[in-house]
N, C-alpha and C positions, 0 to 999 in steps of 0.2 A: 807671928804678927803680919808677915807678908801675905799669908793665906787669908787673914781677916780682911786686909785691905782689898785683896782681889775679889773676895766674896762680896764685900760691900760695893765695889765698883760694878760687879756683875749684877747685883740686885738693883743698883740705881739705874744701870743701863736697861735692864729688863723692865723695871718699873716705869722708866721714861717711855720705853717703847709701848708698854701696856697703856699708859695714859694717852699717848698719841692715837693708838688704835681705838681706845674707848671714846675719845673725843670725836673721831671720825664716824665710828659705828653708832655712837649715841645720837648723832645728828641724822643718821640715815633712817632710824626707826619712824619718826613722824612723817618723813617724806614717803616711805614705803606704805604706811597706813593711808596716807592721802591718795596715793596712786591706786591702792586696792579699792578704796571707796569710789574713785572715778571709774574704774573698770566695772565694778558692781552696778553702778548707776547706768553706765553705757549698756551693759547686758540687759538690765531690767527695762530700760527705756527704748532701746533700739532693736536688740537681737531677739528677745523673747517675743515681742508682738509680731515681728516679721516671721518668726518660726511658726507661731500659732496660725497666722494667716496662710502661710504656705502649706502647713500641715493640713488644715481643713480643705484647702483647694486640692491638695494631693489625694486626700481621702475621697473626696467627691469624684475626682477623675478615676480613681481606682474602682470605686463602686460602679460607675458607668461602664467601665471596661469589663468588669466581672459580670454585670448584667447582660452585656452583649455576648460575652462568651457563653453564658448559660443558655441564652436563646439559640446560639449556633449549635450547641451540644444537643439541645432538644430537637432542633430541626433535622440534624443529621443522625439522630438515634433511629435505628431500624425498628419498624413496628414489631412489637412482641405480641405473640398470640396470648390471649387471656387464658389462664389455666382453668380447666373445668373444676367446678367445686367437687371436692371429694366427699364421699359419704363417710361420716364419722361413725365410729363404733358405738358411741354413746347415743347417737340419734337412731341408728338402725340396729342397736344392740338387743340384748335379751328383753329389756322392758318393752321396747317397740315391737319386737317380734311376738311377745306374749299377747300384746293388745290386738295385734292383727289376727292372731289365731283364735281369739276368743269370740 
């Protein structure tokens, strides 16, 4: 009988604790959802447009710098001699030789 009373007291204490936690946590859910909505709105309205503006500006700046680099590379490239065209075996091959000899 003492065991039954102790178990019941333990259950009621645990149940009481569970109810208190549930009451507090249950109230947090809607608050968390509202905060998440506010963060999403802030990101969409403030952060995303600014990132897009900065990204396009950064890409234009990078493109200008790459263009300047390409110009400098072309200016500093040593002049390379043009290779002489090589006679191909198909052009000067047997068929071409046979026509010349005929």
